[in-house]
N, CA, C and O atoms as a printed pandas DataFrame, in Angstrom:
     atom_number atom_name residue_name chain_id  residue_number  x_coord  y_coord  z_coord
0              1         N          MET        A               1   85.329  127.061  105.366
1              2        CA          MET        A               1   86.090  126.609  106.507
2              3         C          MET        A               1   86.382  125.118  106.335
3              4         O          MET        A               1   85.448  124.316  106.323
4              5         N          PRO        A               2   87.647  124.728  106.203
5              6        CA          PRO        A               2   87.998  123.313  106.031
6              7         C          PRO        A               2   87.646  122.474  107.256
7              8         O          PRO        A               2   87.711  122.940  108.394
8              9         N          ILE        A               3   87.275  121.230  106.992
9             10        CA          ILE        A               3   86.901  120.297  108.044
10            11         C          ILE        A               3   87.808  119.083  107.939
11            12         O          ILE        A               3   87.995  118.530  106.855
12            13         N          LEU        A               4   88.370  118.670  109.067
13            14        CA          LEU        A               4   89.230  117.500  109.121
14            15         C          LEU        A               4   88.496  116.374  109.822
15            16         O          LEU        A               4   87.863  116.591  110.855
16            17         N          ILE        A               5   88.576  115.178  109.271
17            18        CA          ILE        A               5   88.049  113.990  109.913
18            19         C          ILE        A               5   89.254  113.153  110.317
19            20         O          ILE        A               5   89.974  112.647  109.456
20            21         N          VAL        A               6   89.479  113.003  111.614
21            22        CA          VAL        A               6   90.645  112.289  112.123
22            23         C          VAL        A               6   90.177  110.960  112.697
23            24         O          VAL        A               6   89.382  110.933  113.637
24            25         N          SER        A               7   90.671  109.843  112.131
25            26        CA          SER        A               7   90.286  108.506  112.554
26            27         C          SER        A               7   91.369  107.882  113.414
27            28         O          SER        A               7   92.548  107.902  113.062
28            29         N          ASP        A               8   90.955  107.327  114.550
29            30        CA          ASP        A               8   91.874  106.628  115.442
30            31         C          ASP        A               8   91.941  105.158  115.047
31            32         O          ASP        A               8   91.016  104.646  114.418
32            33         N          PRO        A               9   93.026  104.472  115.409
33            34        CA          PRO        A               9   93.115  103.036  115.103
34            35         C          PRO        A               9   92.060  102.201  115.821
35            36         O          PRO        A               9   91.751  101.096  115.375
36            37         N          ASN        A              10   91.497  102.704  116.926
37            38        CA          ASN        A              10   90.500  101.927  117.660
38            39         C          ASN        A              10   89.097  102.043  117.066
39            40         O          ASN        A              10   88.151  101.485  117.622
40            41         N          GLY        A              11   88.942  102.757  115.945
41            42        CA          GLY        A              11   87.656  102.807  115.258
42            43         C          GLY        A              11   86.847  104.065  115.479
43            44         O          GLY        A              11   85.781  104.210  114.882
44            45         N          THR        A              12   87.306  104.971  116.304
45            46        CA          THR        A              12   86.569  106.207  116.514
46            47         C          THR        A              12   87.140  107.302  115.620
47            48         O          THR        A              12   88.280  107.214  115.164
48            49         N          SER        A              13   86.348  108.317  115.378
49            50        CA          SER        A              13   86.824  109.446  114.586
50            51         C          SER        A              13   86.280  110.728  115.202
51            52         O          SER        A              13   85.267  110.728  115.901
52            53         N          GLN        A              14   86.975  111.803  114.924
53            54        CA          GLN        A              14   86.523  113.102  115.423
54            55         C          GLN        A              14   86.621  114.126  114.310
55            56         O          GLN        A              14   87.464  114.032  113.418
56            57         N          ARG        A              15   85.736  115.107  114.388
57            58        CA          ARG        A              15   85.653  116.161  113.384
58            59         C          ARG        A              15   86.291  117.415  113.965
59            60         O          ARG        A              15   85.941  117.851  115.062
60            61         N          VAL        A              16   87.234  117.994  113.218
61            62        CA          VAL        A              16   87.947  119.191  113.661
62            63         C          VAL        A              16   87.789  120.258  112.584
63            64         O          VAL        A              16   88.161  120.039  111.431
64            65         N          GLU        A              17   87.240  121.412  112.955
65            66        CA          GLU        A              17   87.110  122.521  112.010
66            67         C          GLU        A              17   88.296  123.458  112.206
67            68         O          GLU        A              17   88.643  123.809  113.334
68            69         N          ILE        A              18   88.913  123.859  111.098
69            70        CA          ILE        A              18   90.047  124.778  111.169
70            71         C          ILE        A              18   89.746  125.998  110.308
71            72         O          ILE        A              18   88.870  125.963  109.444
72            73         N          GLU        A              19   90.471  127.054  110.549
73            74        CA          GLU        A              19   90.321  128.277  109.765
74            75         C          GLU        A              19   91.080  128.132  108.451
75            76         O          GLU        A              19   91.950  127.271  108.321
76            77         N          ASP        A              20   90.745  128.982  107.476
77            78        CA          ASP        A              20   91.429  128.949  106.184
78            79         C          ASP        A              20   92.927  129.224  106.334
79            80         O          ASP        A              20   93.739  128.671  105.592
80            81         N          ALA        A              21   93.287  130.071  107.287
81            82        CA          ALA        A              21   94.701  130.384  107.500
82            83         C          ALA        A              21   95.473  129.173  108.006
83            84         O          ALA        A              21   96.665  129.044  107.729
84            85         N          GLN        A              22   94.809  128.280  108.749
85            86        CA          GLN        A              22   95.468  127.082  109.251
86            87         C          GLN        A              22   95.672  126.043  108.146
87            88         O          GLN        A              22   96.492  125.138  108.300
88            89         N          LEU        A              23   94.944  126.160  107.041
89            90        CA          LEU        A              23   95.086  125.220  105.925
90            91         C          LEU        A              23   96.307  125.550  105.070
91            92         O          LEU        A              23   96.851  124.670  104.404
92            93         N          ARG        A              24   96.739  126.798  105.084
93            94        CA          ARG        A              24   97.846  127.220  104.209
94            95         C          ARG        A              24   99.116  126.387  104.361
95            96         O          ARG        A              24   99.736  126.069  103.347
96            97         N          PRO        A              25   99.540  126.015  105.576
97            98        CA          PRO        A              25  100.745  125.176  105.666
98            99         C          PRO        A              25  100.570  123.790  105.047
99           100         O          PRO        A              25  101.556  123.131  104.719
100          101         N          LEU        A              26   99.323  123.345  104.886
101          102        CA          LEU        A              26   99.064  122.014  104.329
102          103         C          LEU        A              26   99.015  122.005  102.806
103          104         O          LEU        A              26   99.101  120.938  102.197
104          105         N          VAL        A              27   98.876  123.180  102.175
105          106        CA          VAL        A              27   98.786  123.238  100.723
106          107         C          VAL        A              27  100.073  122.660  100.138
107          108         O          VAL        A              27  101.174  123.071  100.504
108          109         N          GLY        A              28   99.920  121.710   99.234
109          110        CA          GLY        A              28  101.067  121.033   98.647
110          111         C          GLY        A              28  101.316  119.663   99.249
111          112         O          GLY        A              28  102.136  118.907   98.728
112          113         N          THR        A              29  100.630  119.323  100.333
113          114        CA          THR        A              29  100.769  118.014  100.944
114          115         C          THR        A              29  100.023  116.986  100.102
115          116         O          THR        A              29   98.912  117.250   99.641
116          117         N          ARG        A              30  100.622  115.821   99.900
117          118        CA          ARG        A              30  100.010  114.776   99.075
118          119         C          ARG        A              30   99.453  113.656   99.934
119          120         O          ARG        A              30   99.841  113.495  101.091
120          121         N          ILE        A              31   98.541  112.885   99.359
121          122        CA          ILE        A              31   97.959  111.726  100.031
122          123         C          ILE        A              31   99.077  110.746  100.377
123          124         O          ILE        A              31   99.930  110.443   99.543
124          125         N          GLY        A              32   99.063  110.264  101.596
125          126        CA          GLY        A              32  100.065  109.322  102.063
126          127         C          GLY        A              32  101.163  109.947  102.893
127          128         O          GLY        A              32  101.929  109.230  103.537
128          129         N          MET        A              33  101.262  111.275  102.897
129          130        CA          MET        A              33  102.308  111.949  103.674
130          131         C          MET        A              33  101.890  112.033  105.141
131          132         O          MET        A              33  100.705  112.152  105.453
132          133         N          THR        A              34  102.871  111.971  106.030
133          134        CA          THR        A              34  102.642  112.077  107.467
134          135         C          THR        A              34  103.018  113.479  107.923
135          136         O          THR        A              34  104.083  113.992  107.577
136          137         N          ILE        A              35  102.132  114.095  108.704
137          138        CA          ILE        A              35  102.370  115.457  109.182
138          139         C          ILE        A              35  102.096  115.535  110.676
139          140         O          ILE        A              35  101.502  114.627  111.257
140          141         N          ASP        A              36  102.533  116.620  111.287
141          142        CA          ASP        A              36  102.323  116.853  112.708
142          143         C          ASP        A              36  100.911  117.389  112.925
143          144         O          ASP        A              36  100.437  118.204  112.133
144          145         N          GLY        A              37  100.239  116.953  113.972
145          146        CA          GLY        A              37   98.861  117.349  114.226
146          147         C          GLY        A              37   98.693  118.655  114.956
147          148         O          GLY        A              37   97.568  119.014  115.304
148          149         N          SER        A              38   99.776  119.389  115.204
149          150        CA          SER        A              38   99.666  120.616  115.985
150          151         C          SER        A              38   98.881  121.706  115.251
151          152         O          SER        A              38   98.341  122.601  115.902
152          153         N          PHE        A              39   98.801  121.660  113.914
153          154        CA          PHE        A              39   98.044  122.677  113.178
154          155         C          PHE        A              39   96.553  122.585  113.484
155          156         O          PHE        A              39   95.824  123.561  113.309
156          157         N          ALA        A              40   96.093  121.421  113.941
157          158        CA          ALA        A              40   94.677  121.224  114.250
158          159         C          ALA        A              40   94.422  121.178  115.747
159          160         O          ALA        A              40   93.341  120.779  116.179
160          161         N          GLY        A              41   95.409  121.584  116.546
161          162        CA          GLY        A              41   95.238  121.566  117.989
162          163         C          GLY        A              41   95.432  120.189  118.593
163          164         O          GLY        A              41   94.963  119.935  119.703
164          165         N          MET        A              42   96.110  119.297  117.897
165          166        CA          MET        A              42   96.350  117.943  118.388
166          167         C          MET        A              42   97.858  117.755  118.581
167          168         O          MET        A              42   98.505  117.035  117.821
168          169         N          GLN        A              43   98.404  118.407  119.599
169          170        CA          GLN        A              43   99.831  118.357  119.852
170          171         C          GLN        A              43  100.260  116.935  120.192
171          172         O          GLN        A              43   99.593  116.239  120.957
172          173         N          GLY        A              44  101.379  116.516  119.615
173          174        CA          GLY        A              44  101.920  115.194  119.893
174          175         C          GLY        A              44  101.415  114.104  118.970
175          176         O          GLY        A              44  101.913  112.979  119.030
176          177         N          TYR        A              45  100.441  114.398  118.115
177          178        CA          TYR        A              45   99.899  113.399  117.201
178          179         C          TYR        A              45  100.625  113.469  115.861
179          180         O          TYR        A              45  101.008  114.548  115.411
180          181         N          LYS        A              46  100.811  112.324  115.233
181          182        CA          LYS        A              46  101.297  112.237  113.860
182          183         C          LYS        A              46  100.119  111.744  113.026
183          184         O          LYS        A              46   99.537  110.701  113.323
184          185         N          LEU        A              47   99.770  112.495  111.982
185          186        CA          LEU        A              47   98.601  112.196  111.159
186          187         C          LEU        A              47   99.029  111.886  109.739
187          188         O          LEU        A              47   99.943  112.511  109.201
188          189         N          LYS        A              48   98.353  110.906  109.131
189          190        CA          LYS        A              48   98.624  110.532  107.750
190          191         C          LYS        A              48   97.408  110.946  106.912
191          192         O          LYS        A              48   96.275  110.586  107.230
192          193         N          LEU        A              49   97.655  111.701  105.845
193          194        CA          LEU        A              49   96.580  112.136  104.956
194          195         C          LEU        A              49   96.125  110.944  104.121
195          196         O          LEU        A              49   96.932  110.322  103.429
196          197         N          THR        A              50   94.825  110.623  104.187
197          198        CA          THR        A              50   94.302  109.469  103.463
198          199         C          THR        A              50   93.358  109.854  102.331
199          200         O          THR        A              50   93.005  108.998  101.520
200          201         N          GLY        A              51   92.939  111.117  102.249
201          202        CA          GLY        A              51   92.048  111.524  101.170
202          203         C          GLY        A              51   91.333  112.808  101.508
203          204         O          GLY        A              51   91.672  113.496  102.471
204          205         N          GLY        A              52   90.322  113.124  100.689
205          206        CA          GLY        A              52   89.542  114.327  100.918
206          207         C          GLY        A              52   88.694  114.666   99.708
207          208         O          GLY        A              52   88.706  113.953   98.705
208          209         N          THR        A              53   87.961  115.760   99.814
209          210        CA          THR        A              53   87.131  116.242   98.714
210          211         C          THR        A              53   87.286  117.750   98.609
211          212         O          THR        A              53   87.744  118.413   99.540
212          213         N          ASP        A              54   86.889  118.284   97.437
213          214        CA          ASP        A              54   86.950  119.730   97.264
214          215         C          ASP        A              54   85.600  120.335   97.585
215          216         O          ASP        A              54   84.707  119.647   98.079
216          217         N          LYS        A              55   85.447  121.626   97.305
217          218        CA          LYS        A              55   84.223  122.344   97.648
218          219         C          LYS        A              55   83.004  121.838   96.896
219          220         O          LYS        A              55   81.877  122.048   97.346
220          221         N          ASP        A              56   83.202  121.170   95.753
221          222        CA          ASP        A              56   82.096  120.623   94.976
222          223         C          ASP        A              56   81.818  119.150   95.282
223          224         O          ASP        A              56   80.916  118.562   94.685
224          225         N          GLY        A              57   82.576  118.543   96.203
225          226        CA          GLY        A              57   82.384  117.144   96.554
226          227         C          GLY        A              57   83.143  116.179   95.669
227          228         O          GLY        A              57   82.892  114.975   95.715
228          229         N          ILE        A              58   84.060  116.678   94.870
229          230        CA          ILE        A              58   84.842  115.820   93.981
230          231         C          ILE        A              58   85.990  115.208   94.787
231          232         O          ILE        A              58   86.764  115.941   95.402
232          233         N          PRO        A              59   86.110  113.875   94.793
233          234        CA          PRO        A              59   87.107  113.231   95.646
234          235         C          PRO        A              59   88.530  113.354   95.121
235          236         O          PRO        A              59   88.763  113.468   93.918
236          237         N          MET        A              60   89.478  113.329   96.060
237          238        CA          MET        A              60   90.895  113.287   95.709
238          239         C          MET        A              60   91.245  111.823   95.427
239          240         O          MET        A              60   90.788  110.918   96.125
240          241         N          ARG        A              61   92.053  111.610   94.404
241          242        CA          ARG        A              61   92.445  110.252   94.036
242          243         C          ARG        A              61   93.970  110.139   94.140
243          244         O          ARG        A              61   94.681  110.992   93.609
244          245         N          PRO        A              62   94.486  109.101   94.815
245          246        CA          PRO        A              62   95.923  109.014   95.062
246          247         C          PRO        A              62   96.784  108.851   93.816
247          248         O          PRO        A              62   97.955  109.229   93.837
248          249         N          ASP        A              63   96.242  108.299   92.729
249          250        CA          ASP        A              63   97.065  108.049   91.546
250          251         C          ASP        A              63   96.983  109.158   90.497
251          252         O          ASP        A              63   97.539  109.011   89.409
252          253         N          VAL        A              64   96.296  110.273   90.805
253          254        CA          VAL        A              64   96.241  111.425   89.903
254          255         C          VAL        A              64   97.110  112.517   90.518
255          256         O          VAL        A              64   96.828  112.981   91.623
256          257         N          HIS        A              65   98.158  112.930   89.819
257          258        CA          HIS        A              65   99.108  113.885   90.366
258          259         C          HIS        A              65   98.619  115.320   90.218
259          260         O          HIS        A              65   97.889  115.651   89.284
260          261         N          GLY        A              66   99.036  116.166   91.162
261          262        CA          GLY        A              66   98.649  117.566   91.137
262          263         C          GLY        A              66   97.400  117.817   91.957
263          264         O          GLY        A              66   96.943  116.945   92.697
264          265         N          SER        A              67   96.847  119.021   91.822
265          266        CA          SER        A              67   95.644  119.359   92.576
266          267         C          SER        A              67   94.483  119.739   91.664
267          268         O          SER        A              67   93.424  120.134   92.151
268          269         N          ALA        A              68   94.662  119.627   90.353
269          270        CA          ALA        A              68   93.625  120.034   89.404
270          271         C          ALA        A              68   92.596  118.924   89.214
271          272         O          ALA        A              68   92.848  117.756   89.510
272          273         N          LYS        A              69   91.419  119.329   88.707
273          274        CA          LYS        A              69   90.393  118.355   88.346
274          275         C          LYS        A              69   90.794  117.679   87.046
275          276         O          LYS        A              69   91.362  118.310   86.155
276          277         N          SER        A              70   90.494  116.393   86.946
277          278        CA          SER        A              70   90.797  115.639   85.730
278          279         C          SER        A              70   89.627  114.718   85.412
279          280         O          SER        A              70   88.990  114.171   86.312
280          281         N          ARG        A              71   89.355  114.554   84.137
281          282        CA          ARG        A              71   88.351  113.583   83.689
282          283         C          ARG        A              71   89.108  112.353   83.219
283          284         O          ARG        A              71   89.769  112.374   82.181
284          285         N          ILE        A              72   89.006  111.284   83.992
285          286        CA          ILE        A              72   89.735  110.067   83.649
286          287         C          ILE        A              72   88.772  108.888   83.577
287          288         O          ILE        A              72   87.686  108.920   84.156
288          289         N          VAL        A              73   89.180  107.862   82.868
289          290        CA          VAL        A              73   88.385  106.639   82.754
290          291         C          VAL        A              73   88.705  105.759   83.955
291          292         O          VAL        A              73   89.863  105.421   84.199
292          293         N          LEU        A              74   87.672  105.395   84.699
293          294        CA          LEU        A              74   87.847  104.594   85.905
294          295         C          LEU        A              74   87.132  103.263   85.761
295          296         O          LEU        A              74   86.068  103.174   85.149
296          297         N          SER        A              75   87.734  102.228   86.335
297          298        CA          SER        A              75   87.084  100.924   86.372
298          299         C          SER        A              75   86.807  100.516   87.812
299          300         O          SER        A              75   86.378   99.389   88.061
300          301         N          GLY        A              76   87.047  101.413   88.764
301          302        CA          GLY        A              76   86.792  101.134   90.172
302          303         C          GLY        A              76   87.706  101.974   91.036
303          304         O          GLY        A              76   88.557  102.709   90.536
304          305         N          GLY        A              77   87.522  101.858   92.320
305          306        CA          GLY        A              77   88.351  102.606   93.262
306          307         C          GLY        A              77   87.695  103.904   93.680
307          308         O          GLY        A              77   86.476  104.052   93.598
308          309         N          VAL        A              78   88.512  104.842   94.128
309          310        CA          VAL        A              78   88.018  106.118   94.624
310          311         C          VAL        A              78   87.339  106.889   93.495
311          312         O          VAL        A              78   87.942  107.116   92.446
312          313         N          GLY        A              79   86.096  107.287   93.708
313          314        CA          GLY        A              79   85.377  108.090   92.728
314          315         C          GLY        A              79   84.412  107.322   91.852
315          316         O          GLY        A              79   83.580  107.936   91.184
316          317         N          TYR        A              80   84.493  105.975   91.830
317          318        CA          TYR        A              80   83.583  105.202   90.979
318          319         C          TYR        A              80   83.495  103.774   91.485
319          320         O          TYR        A              80   84.510  103.104   91.671
320          321         N          LYS        A              81   82.277  103.320   91.703
321          322        CA          LYS        A              81   82.015  101.937   92.089
322          323         C          LYS        A              81   81.149  101.315   90.997
323          324         O          LYS        A              81   79.947  101.579   90.954
324          325         N          PRO        A              82   81.729  100.488   90.102
325          326        CA          PRO        A              82   80.947   99.916   89.007
326          327         C          PRO        A              82   79.900   98.924   89.519
327          328         O          PRO        A              82   80.115   98.216   90.503
328          329         N          LYS        A              83   78.753   98.897   88.816
329          330        CA          LYS        A              83   77.684   97.981   89.192
330          331         C          LYS        A              83   77.938   96.582   88.637
331          332         O          LYS        A              83   77.595   95.583   89.269
332          333         N          ASP        A              84   78.536   96.521   87.464
333          334        CA          ASP        A              84   78.828   95.235   86.835
334          335         C          ASP        A              84   80.335   95.092   86.665
335          336         O          ASP        A              84   81.065   96.081   86.592
336          337         N          LYS        A              85   80.783   93.849   86.605
337          338        CA          LYS        A              85   82.206   93.577   86.430
338          339         C          LYS        A              85   82.656   94.037   85.049
339          340         O          LYS        A              85   82.001   93.750   84.047
340          341         N          GLY        A              86   83.775   94.750   85.003
341          342        CA          GLY        A              86   84.333   95.192   83.737
342          343         C          GLY        A              86   83.835   96.536   83.243
343          344         O          GLY        A              86   84.323   97.026   82.225
344          345         N          MET        A              87   82.875   97.150   83.932
345          346        CA          MET        A              87   82.368   98.453   83.508
346          347         C          MET        A              87   83.410   99.534   83.722
347          348         O          MET        A              87   84.126   99.523   84.723
348          349         N          LYS        A              88   83.498  100.466   82.787
349          350        CA          LYS        A              88   84.382  101.623   82.908
350          351         C          LYS        A              88   83.573  102.868   82.635
351          352         O          LYS        A              88   82.591  102.833   81.894
352          353         N          LYS        A              89   83.986  103.966   83.234
353          354        CA          LYS        A              89   83.259  105.214   83.051
354          355         C          LYS        A              89   84.211  106.379   83.229
355          356         O          LYS        A              89   85.134  106.321   84.041
356          357         N          ARG        A              90   83.983  107.437   82.469
357          358        CA          ARG        A              90   84.788  108.645   82.606
358          359         C          ARG        A              90   84.184  109.488   83.733
359          360         O          ARG        A              90   83.012  109.860   83.681
360          361         N          LYS        A              91   84.985  109.778   84.735
361          362        CA          LYS        A              91   84.533  110.537   85.893
362          363         C          LYS        A              91   85.501  111.674   86.164
363          364         O          LYS        A              91   86.658  111.635   85.747
364          365         N          VAL        A              92   85.012  112.695   86.872
365          366        CA          VAL        A              92   85.851  113.818   87.271
366          367         C          VAL        A              92   86.378  113.528   88.678
367          368         O          VAL        A              92   85.604  113.248   89.594
368          369         N          VAL        A              93   87.694  113.598   88.838
369          370        CA          VAL        A              93   88.332  113.436   90.140
370          371         C          VAL        A              93   89.355  114.556   90.313
371          372         O          VAL        A              93   89.709  115.245   89.355
372          373         N          ARG        A              94   89.816  114.723   91.527
373          374        CA          ARG        A              94   90.820  115.727   91.819
374          375         C          ARG        A              94   92.121  115.008   92.134
375          376         O          ARG        A              94   92.118  113.857   92.569
376          377         N          GLY        A              95   93.230  115.696   91.909
377          378        CA          GLY        A              95   94.546  115.114   92.140
378          379         C          GLY        A              95   94.833  114.859   93.608
379          380         O          GLY        A              95   94.013  115.165   94.473
380          381         N          ASN        A              96   96.001  114.299   93.883
381          382        CA          ASN        A              96   96.353  113.858   95.225
382          383         C          ASN        A              96   96.993  114.935   96.098
383          384         O          ASN        A              96   97.502  114.621   97.174
384          385         N          THR        A              97   96.981  116.190   95.667
385          386        CA          THR        A              97   97.636  117.268   96.397
386          387         C          THR        A              97   96.605  118.247   96.946
387          388         O          THR        A              97   95.651  118.601   96.253
388          389         N          ILE        A              98   96.793  118.680   98.179
389          390        CA          ILE        A              98   95.872  119.628   98.818
390          391         C          ILE        A              98   96.033  121.000   98.176
391          392         O          ILE        A              98   97.151  121.459   97.941
392          393         N          SER        A              99   94.896  121.656   97.894
393          394        CA          SER        A              99   94.901  123.019   97.369
394          395         C          SER        A              99   93.970  123.878   98.230
395          396         O          SER        A              99   93.378  123.381   99.189
396          397         N          GLN        A             100   93.840  125.152   97.894
397          398        CA          GLN        A             100   92.956  126.049   98.638
398          399         C          GLN        A             100   91.490  125.660   98.466
399          400         O          GLN        A             100   90.655  126.027   99.293
400          401         N          GLU        A             101   91.168  124.927   97.411
401          402        CA          GLU        A             101   89.783  124.531   97.159
402          403         C          GLU        A             101   89.384  123.273   97.919
403          404         O          GLU        A             101   88.218  122.881   97.877
404          405         N          THR        A             102   90.313  122.636   98.604
405          406        CA          THR        A             102   90.022  121.433   99.369
406          407         C          THR        A             102   89.217  121.809  100.600
407          408         O          THR        A             102   89.584  122.722  101.339
408          409         N          THR        A             103   88.110  121.094  100.818
409          410        CA          THR        A             103   87.225  121.417  101.932
410          411         C          THR        A             103   87.261  120.364  103.025
411          412         O          THR        A             103   87.399  120.709  104.199
412          413         N          PHE        A             104   87.142  119.088  102.673
413          414        CA          PHE        A             104   87.167  118.000  103.642
414          415         C          PHE        A             104   88.463  117.223  103.480
415          416         O          PHE        A             104   88.848  116.871  102.365
416          417         N          LEU        A             105   89.133  116.956  104.593
417          418        CA          LEU        A             105   90.366  116.172  104.570
418          419         C          LEU        A             105   90.230  115.011  105.548
419          420         O          LEU        A             105   89.747  115.189  106.666
420          421         N          ASN        A             106   90.652  113.834  105.129
421          422        CA          ASN        A             106   90.597  112.648  105.973
422          423         C          ASN        A             106   92.009  112.306  106.440
423          424         O          ASN        A             106   92.939  112.236  105.637
424          425         N          PHE        A             107   92.155  112.096  107.734
425          426        CA          PHE        A             107   93.445  111.759  108.321
426          427         C          PHE        A             107   93.300  110.505  109.165
427          428         O          PHE        A             107   92.232  110.237  109.715
428          429         N          ALA        A             108   94.379  109.738  109.263
429          430        CA          ALA        A             108   94.452  108.590  110.161
430          431         C          ALA        A             108   95.554  108.873  111.174
431          432         O          ALA        A             108   96.601  109.419  110.827
432          433         N          VAL        A             109   95.315  108.501  112.421
433          434        CA          VAL        A             109   96.311  108.705  113.468
434          435         C          VAL        A             109   97.371  107.622  113.334
435          436         O          VAL        A             109   97.066  106.431  113.394
436          437         N          ILE        A             110   98.617  108.045  113.152
437          438        CA          ILE        A             110   99.735  107.115  113.056
438          439         C          ILE        A             110  100.397  106.943  114.412
439          440         O          ILE        A             110  100.767  105.833  114.796
440          441         N          GLU        A             111  100.545  108.044  115.133
441          442        CA          GLU        A             111  101.217  108.010  116.426
442          443         C          GLU        A             111  100.514  108.964  117.369
443          444         O          GLU        A             111  100.344  110.145  117.066
444          445         N          ALA        A             112  100.107  108.440  118.517
445          446        CA          ALA        A             112   99.459  109.261  119.532
446          447         C          ALA        A             112  100.498  109.644  120.577
447          448         O          ALA        A             112  101.509  108.956  120.722
448          449         N          PRO        A             113  100.263  110.732  121.308
449          450        CA          PRO        A             113  101.242  111.107  122.334
450          451         C          PRO        A             113  101.258  110.070  123.445
451          452         O          PRO        A             113  100.240  109.462  123.774
452          453         N          LYS        A             114  102.422  109.890  124.002
453          454        CA          LYS        A             114  102.560  108.927  125.095
454          455         C          LYS        A             114  101.965  109.549  126.350
455          456         O          LYS        A             114  102.329  110.650  126.760
456          457         N          LYS        A             115  101.037  108.807  126.946
457          458        CA          LYS        A             115  100.398  109.313  128.161
458          459         C          LYS        A             115  101.310  109.059  129.346
459          460         O          LYS        A             115  101.902  107.987  129.474
460          461         N          LYS        A             116  101.414  110.053  130.205
461          462        CA          LYS        A             116  102.222  109.905  131.403
462          463         C          LYS        A             116  101.463  109.024  132.393
463          464         O          LYS        A             116  100.262  109.189  132.607
464          465         N          VAL        A             117  102.186  108.099  132.980
465          466        CA          VAL        A             117  101.566  107.232  133.976
466          467         C          VAL        A             117  101.488  108.005  135.277
467          468         O          VAL        A             117  102.504  108.386  135.859
468          469         N          ALA        A             118  100.274  108.226  135.715
469          470        CA          ALA        A             118  100.085  109.004  136.941
470          471         C          ALA        A             118  100.468  108.140  138.138
471          472         O          ALA        A             118  100.083  106.975  138.239
472          473         N          GLU        A             119  101.229  108.739  139.031
473          474        CA          GLU        A             119  101.607  108.018  140.230
474          475         C          GLU        A             119  100.387  107.924  141.136
475          476         O          GLU        A             119   99.682  108.911  141.345
476          477         N          PRO        A             120  100.144  106.732  141.672
477          478        CA          PRO        A             120   98.975  106.615  142.555
478          479         C          PRO        A             120   99.185  107.433  143.825
479          480         O          PRO        A             120  100.266  107.451  144.414
480          481         N          GLU        A             121   98.124  108.097  144.214
481          482        CA          GLU        A             121   98.218  108.908  145.420
482          483         C          GLU        A             121   98.239  107.992  146.632
483          484         O          GLU        A             121   97.518  106.995  146.666
484          485         N          PRO        A             122   99.052  108.314  147.620
485          486        CA          PRO        A             122   99.080  107.473  148.820
486          487         C          PRO        A             122   97.731  107.530  149.525
487          488         O          PRO        A             122   97.114  108.585  149.670
488          489         N          GLU        A             123   97.310  106.363  149.949
489          490        CA          GLU        A             123   96.014  106.310  150.616
490          491         C          GLU        A             123   96.145  106.902  152.014
491          492         O          GLU        A             123   97.041  106.540  152.776
492          493         N          VAL        A             124   95.267  107.788  152.326
493          494        CA          VAL        A             124   95.272  108.443  153.643
494          495         C          VAL        A             124   94.057  107.940  154.388
495          496         O          VAL        A             124   92.928  107.990  153.899
496          497         N          GLU        A             125   94.323  107.454  155.584
497          498        CA          GLU        A             125   93.205  106.969  156.389
498          499         C          GLU        A             125   92.436  108.157  156.937
499          500         O          GLU        A             125   93.026  109.120  157.428
500          501         N          PRO        A             126   91.127  108.082  156.849
501          502        CA          PRO        A             126   90.352  109.205  157.381
502          503         C          PRO        A             126   90.538  109.280  158.898
503          504         O          PRO        A             126   90.563  108.265  159.594
504          505         N          GLU        A             127   90.663  110.482  159.371
505          506        CA          GLU        A             127   90.841  110.671  160.815
506          507         C          GLU        A             127   89.516  110.484  161.515
507          508         O          GLU        A             127   88.456  110.842  161.002
508          509         N          ALA        A             128   89.606  109.918  162.689
509          510        CA          ALA        A             128   88.397  109.704  163.473
510          511         C          ALA        A             128   87.912  111.069  163.960
511          512         O          ALA        A             128   88.721  111.925  164.318
512          513         N          PRO        A             129   86.604  111.270  163.975
513          514        CA          PRO        A             129   86.100  112.557  164.444
514          515         C          PRO        A             129   86.449  112.752  165.914
515          516         O          PRO        A             129   86.406  111.828  166.726
516          517         N          ILE        A             130   86.786  113.956  166.203
517          518        CA          ILE        A             130   87.153  114.281  167.595
518          519         C          ILE        A             130   85.881  114.439  168.396
519          520         O          ILE        A             130   84.991  115.221  168.061
520          521         N          GLU        A             131   85.827  113.659  169.478
521          522        CA          GLU        A             131   84.648  113.729  170.327
522          523         C          GLU        A             131   84.843  114.857  171.318
523          524         O          GLU        A             131   85.903  115.025  171.922
524          525         N          GLU        A             132   83.779  115.618  171.457
525          526        CA          GLU        A             132   83.852  116.696  172.423
526          527         C          GLU        A             132   83.476  116.153  173.798
527          528         O          GLU        A             132   82.483  115.448  173.976
528          529         N          SER        A             133   84.284  116.503  174.718
529          530        CA          SER        A             133   83.993  116.029  176.072
530          531         C          SER        A             133   83.083  117.051  176.781
531          532         O          SER        A             133   83.264  118.264  176.670
532          533         N          GLU        A             134   82.130  116.523  177.488
533          534        CA          GLU        A             134   81.214  117.419  178.190
534          535         C          GLU        A             134   81.795  117.729  179.558
535          536         O          GLU        A             134   82.201  116.816  180.277
536          537         N          GLU        A             135   81.839  118.964  179.918
537          538        CA          GLU        A             135   82.367  119.341  181.218
538          539         C          GLU        A             135   81.363  120.075  182.000
539          540         O          GLU        A             135   81.635  120.476  183.132
């Protein structure tokens, strides 16, 4: 079951689980593309794909094309953080395109729906209790 992590510009994020059938329209989407959030139950939102990982935890890298795994030499960035300056290492990364094997997807909110300004309700003065007259 794919999991989406949606980050808001104000610093909060939310986790959304979707079914495998809901992932099918996203297959072929690349990192950096903007899509409609209605597939995840977020109507009115525009989401930008920023990354993700596959079922084995291998990260997607924006500069590797396709959706296949690749062994490339990295000197930093997504998939490798060198301990010393100038170090390079061959690492396995996944391409920048979503496939059926993608499990975690990271999205950033680009546009949120415009909230309707609620009209203030007119203030109603409470009625004074009716006093019963004794007869």
